[in-house]
C-alpha positions as CSV (number, residue, x, y, z in Angstrom):
1,M,-71.1,15.8,-97.6
2,S,-72.8,12.5,-96.7
3,P,-73.3,11.4,-92.7
4,D,-70.8,8.4,-93.2
5,L,-67.9,10.6,-94.9
6,Y,-68.7,13.1,-91.7
7,F,-68.6,10.0,-89.3
8,A,-65.7,8.8,-90.8
9,L,-63.3,11.8,-90.8
10,T,-64.6,12.9,-87.2
11,L,-63.4,9.6,-86.1
12,I,-60.0,10.4,-87.9
13,V,-59.8,13.4,-86.2
14,K,-60.4,12.1,-82.7
15,M,-58.6,9.2,-82.6
16,A,-55.4,11.4,-83.8
17,V,-55.5,14.1,-81.8
18,T,-56.3,11.4,-78.5
19,A,-53.2,9.7,-79.9
20,A,-50.7,12.2,-80.1
21,F,-52.3,14.0,-76.0
22,V,-51.6,10.3,-74.4
23,V,-48.3,10.0,-76.4
24,G,-46.8,12.6,-75.1
25,A,-48.0,12.2,-71.6
26,T,-46.9,8.6,-71.5
27,V,-42.8,9.4,-72.6
28,T,-43.1,12.2,-69.6
29,A,-44.2,10.1,-67.3
30,E,-41.0,7.3,-68.0
31,R,-38.7,10.0,-67.8
32,A,-40.1,10.9,-64.4
33,G,-39.6,7.7,-62.0
34,P,-42.3,5.1,-60.6
35,L,-43.7,7.4,-58.4
36,V,-44.9,10.1,-61.0
37,G,-45.2,7.8,-63.7
38,G,-47.6,5.7,-61.6
39,L,-49.6,9.0,-60.9
40,V,-48.7,10.5,-64.5
41,A,-50.5,7.0,-66.2
42,T,-52.9,6.6,-63.8
43,L,-54.5,10.2,-64.9
44,P,-57.5,10.1,-67.3
45,L,-55.1,10.5,-70.5
46,G,-57.3,7.7,-71.9
47,A,-60.7,8.0,-70.5
48,G,-60.7,11.8,-70.7
49,P,-60.7,12.4,-74.3
50,V,-63.0,9.5,-75.0
51,Y,-65.8,10.9,-72.4
52,V,-65.0,14.1,-74.1
53,F,-65.8,12.5,-77.4
54,L,-68.9,11.1,-76.1
55,A,-70.4,14.4,-74.2
56,L,-70.0,15.6,-77.9
57,D,-72.7,12.8,-79.2
58,H,-74.5,12.3,-75.9
59,G,-76.7,14.4,-73.6
60,A,-75.3,14.7,-69.3
61,L,-77.5,11.9,-68.3
62,F,-75.5,9.4,-70.7
63,I,-72.2,10.7,-69.4
64,A,-73.1,10.9,-65.6
65,Q,-74.7,6.8,-65.5
66,S,-71.0,6.1,-67.4
67,A,-69.4,7.3,-65.1
68,I,-71.0,5.1,-62.7
69,N,-69.5,1.9,-64.7
70,S,-66.4,3.4,-65.0
71,L,-66.3,3.7,-61.0
72,A,-67.1,0.0,-61.4
73,I,-64.5,-0.8,-63.7
74,N,-61.6,1.2,-61.6
75,V,-61.6,-1.5,-59.4
76,V,-60.8,-3.9,-62.1
77,N,-57.9,-2.0,-63.3
78,V,-56.4,-1.8,-59.9
79,I,-56.6,-5.4,-59.5
80,F,-54.7,-5.7,-63.1
81,A,-52.0,-3.2,-61.8
82,L,-51.7,-5.1,-58.8
83,V,-51.6,-8.4,-60.7
84,Y,-48.8,-7.4,-63.1
85,A,-47.1,-6.4,-60.3
86,L,-46.9,-9.1,-58.2
87,L,-45.9,-11.2,-61.3
88,A,-43.5,-9.0,-62.9
89,Q,-41.3,-9.5,-59.9
90,K,-40.1,-12.9,-61.5
91,R,-42.1,-13.7,-64.6
92,S,-41.6,-12.9,-68.2
93,L,-43.6,-9.5,-70.0
94,A,-45.6,-12.2,-71.8
95,I,-46.7,-14.4,-68.6
96,S,-47.3,-11.3,-66.4
97,L,-49.2,-9.2,-68.9
98,S,-51.1,-12.2,-69.9
99,L,-52.5,-13.5,-66.8
100,A,-53.3,-10.1,-65.9
101,M,-55.2,-9.8,-69.2
102,L,-57.2,-12.8,-68.1
103,V,-57.7,-11.7,-64.7
104,W,-59.2,-8.3,-66.0
105,I,-61.2,-9.7,-68.8
106,A,-62.9,-12.5,-66.3
107,L,-63.7,-9.5,-63.5
108,A,-65.0,-6.9,-66.6
109,W,-67.5,-9.6,-67.4
110,G,-68.9,-9.6,-63.8
111,V,-68.9,-6.1,-63.6
112,H,-70.9,-5.8,-67.5
113,E,-73.4,-8.1,-65.4
114,V,-74.2,-6.3,-62.5
115,H,-76.7,-3.3,-62.5
116,W,-74.0,-0.9,-60.5
117,T,-75.3,2.2,-58.4
118,L,-72.9,5.0,-57.4
119,A,-73.3,3.1,-53.7
120,L,-72.2,0.0,-54.3
121,A,-69.3,0.8,-56.6
122,G,-67.8,3.4,-54.5
123,I,-67.6,0.6,-52.0
124,A,-66.2,-1.7,-53.9
125,N,-63.2,0.8,-54.7
126,V,-63.1,1.5,-50.9
127,V,-62.7,-2.3,-49.9
128,V,-60.3,-3.6,-53.2
129,L,-58.5,0.1,-53.2
130,A,-57.7,-0.4,-49.1
131,V,-56.5,-4.1,-49.9
132,C,-54.2,-3.4,-53.0
133,I,-52.9,-0.5,-51.7
134,A,-51.3,-2.2,-49.0
135,L,-50.5,-5.3,-51.0
136,A,-48.4,-2.6,-53.3
137,R,-46.3,-0.4,-51.0
138,P,-43.5,-3.1,-50.6
139,L,-42.9,-2.7,-54.7
140,R,-42.8,1.0,-55.1
141,H,-39.6,1.5,-54.3
142,V,-37.5,0.6,-57.3
143,S,-35.2,3.1,-59.3
144,I,-35.5,3.2,-63.4
145,P,-32.8,3.7,-65.2
146,P,-33.0,6.2,-68.0
147,V,-35.3,5.2,-71.2
148,R,-34.5,6.0,-74.4
149,T,-37.9,6.6,-76.6
150,Y,-38.1,5.1,-80.4
151,W,-40.5,6.1,-82.9
152,Y,-42.1,2.6,-83.3
153,D,-42.4,2.5,-79.0
154,L,-44.4,6.1,-79.9
155,A,-46.4,4.5,-82.8
156,L,-47.0,1.7,-80.8
157,R,-48.9,3.9,-78.2
158,A,-50.9,5.9,-80.5
159,A,-52.0,3.1,-82.6
160,M,-53.5,1.2,-79.1
161,V,-54.9,4.4,-78.4
162,A,-56.4,5.3,-81.4
163,T,-58.0,2.0,-81.4
164,L,-59.5,2.5,-77.9
165,V,-60.9,5.5,-79.0
166,G,-62.2,4.4,-82.1
167,V,-64.1,1.2,-80.7
168,T,-65.5,3.0,-77.9
169,V,-67.0,6.6,-79.6
170,S,-68.1,3.9,-82.9
171,L,-69.9,1.4,-80.2
172,S,-71.0,4.2,-78.3
173,F,-74.9,4.1,-79.5
174,R,-75.3,0.5,-79.2
175,I,-73.6,-0.4,-75.9
176,G,-75.1,2.3,-74.2
177,P,-74.0,4.2,-71.0
178,G,-72.5,1.0,-69.6
179,G,-70.7,-0.4,-72.1
180,S,-69.5,3.0,-73.0
181,G,-68.1,3.4,-69.1
182,I,-66.2,0.0,-69.1
183,L,-64.6,0.9,-72.7
184,A,-63.6,4.4,-72.1
185,V,-61.4,3.0,-68.7
186,F,-60.0,0.2,-70.2
187,P,-56.4,0.2,-69.2
188,I,-54.5,1.0,-72.5
189,I,-52.4,3.5,-70.4
190,L,-51.2,0.8,-68.2
191,I,-50.5,-1.5,-70.8
192,S,-48.6,0.6,-73.1
193,V,-46.4,1.4,-70.3
194,M,-46.1,-1.9,-69.6
195,L,-44.8,-3.1,-73.4
196,I,-42.8,-0.6,-73.2
197,L,-40.8,-0.4,-70.2
198,H,-41.2,-4.2,-69.0
199,R,-38.8,-5.2,-72.2
200,R,-36.4,-2.4,-71.7
201,V,-35.9,-2.0,-68.1
202,G,-36.7,-5.1,-66.7
203,G,-39.8,-6.6,-64.3
204,K,-39.4,-5.0,-61.2
205,P,-38.9,-1.3,-62.3
206,T,-42.0,-1.6,-64.4
207,A,-44.0,-3.4,-61.3
208,A,-42.8,-0.2,-59.2
209,V,-44.6,2.0,-61.7
210,M,-47.9,-0.1,-61.5
211,A,-47.5,-0.3,-58.0
212,N,-48.3,3.4,-57.8
213,A,-50.2,3.3,-59.9
214,V,-52.5,1.4,-57.6
215,T,-52.4,4.8,-55.6
216,G,-53.0,6.8,-58.2
217,L,-56.4,5.0,-59.1
218,V,-57.9,6.6,-55.9
219,G,-57.8,10.1,-57.9
220,F,-59.8,8.1,-60.9
221,A,-61.9,6.6,-58.2
222,F,-62.9,10.1,-56.9
223,A,-62.9,11.8,-60.3
224,C,-65.9,9.2,-61.2
225,I,-67.5,10.6,-58.5
226,V,-67.1,14.1,-59.0
227,L,-68.2,13.4,-62.8
228,H,-71.4,11.7,-61.9
229,F,-72.9,14.4,-59.7
230,A,-71.4,17.6,-61.6
231,A,-72.3,16.0,-65.1
232,M,-76.1,16.3,-63.9
233,A,-75.6,19.5,-62.3
234,F,-74.0,21.5,-64.4
235,G,-73.2,19.7,-67.9
236,S,-71.3,17.7,-69.2
237,A,-68.5,20.2,-70.1
238,I,-68.2,21.6,-66.4
239,G,-67.9,17.7,-64.8
240,L,-65.4,16.7,-67.0
241,S,-63.7,20.0,-66.0
242,L,-64.2,18.8,-62.6
243,A,-63.4,15.6,-62.6
244,L,-59.8,15.9,-64.3
245,A,-59.3,18.6,-61.7
246,T,-60.1,16.0,-59.3
247,S,-57.5,13.7,-60.2
248,V,-54.6,15.7,-61.4
249,S,-55.2,17.3,-57.7
250,W,-54.9,13.8,-55.8
251,G,-51.8,13.3,-58.2
252,L,-50.1,16.3,-56.5
253,T,-51.3,15.7,-53.1
254,V,-49.6,12.0,-53.2
255,W,-46.4,13.3,-54.8
256,A,-46.0,16.3,-52.3
257,A,-46.7,14.0,-49.1
258,R,-44.1,11.1,-50.6
259,R,-41.9,14.3,-50.7
260,R,-42.6,14.9,-47.2
261,G,-42.1,11.2,-45.9
262,F,-45.6,10.1,-45.8
263,A,-46.2,6.5,-46.8
264,V,-49.3,7.2,-48.8
């Protein structure tokens, strides 16, 4: 089998597996309410599989360096979710998502132009998350009516996620760990939730999911930090496993705290 054919076949498999996994996870999120939906949407459902596939093609150093840029771009994703949540209170899906995406593109370009260190990216996350969580808190408590999932909704999400995987894996050899770290955490899950929920249940319930996602992205920041250190110390496989466990643990902690009445 020629190298080009092998690459094409493996890429198709990677895209299909990831899309199927993410579709199942987002359907669960939509039916669980804004808190669980926001927390599930910020699990590394899109970034995790992309990182797994990157790890198959690159060494632990590449993964550790990519994690720093993923940590930096997490700041942009937090702002993206908050901007949408604020706009969606009164604006249409088209306006809310378009303006939020313009903000994401501008900030992501700025992130790409900066030489990030772990310390610098960590400080940026602390500052931005503290401000955004405070601004998002009043928007979090809106109930979501039952949502019926149609086949074309699933197809849309599958296509979006598959495209992200295909682009990131294909470009990773050219854009290096910095660019790969940014593309790996493109907010494809958040966007898919916005596209599906906003037009079916309205802006405020969807905004509540995004407001809770701001808190959920704290766990993603911790996961990036764990991935950076663990990949270097133990290799990519263990590093990715520990990062996933970190993100899931944060989500469970927030869920348990909210059930006990704590305003996390």
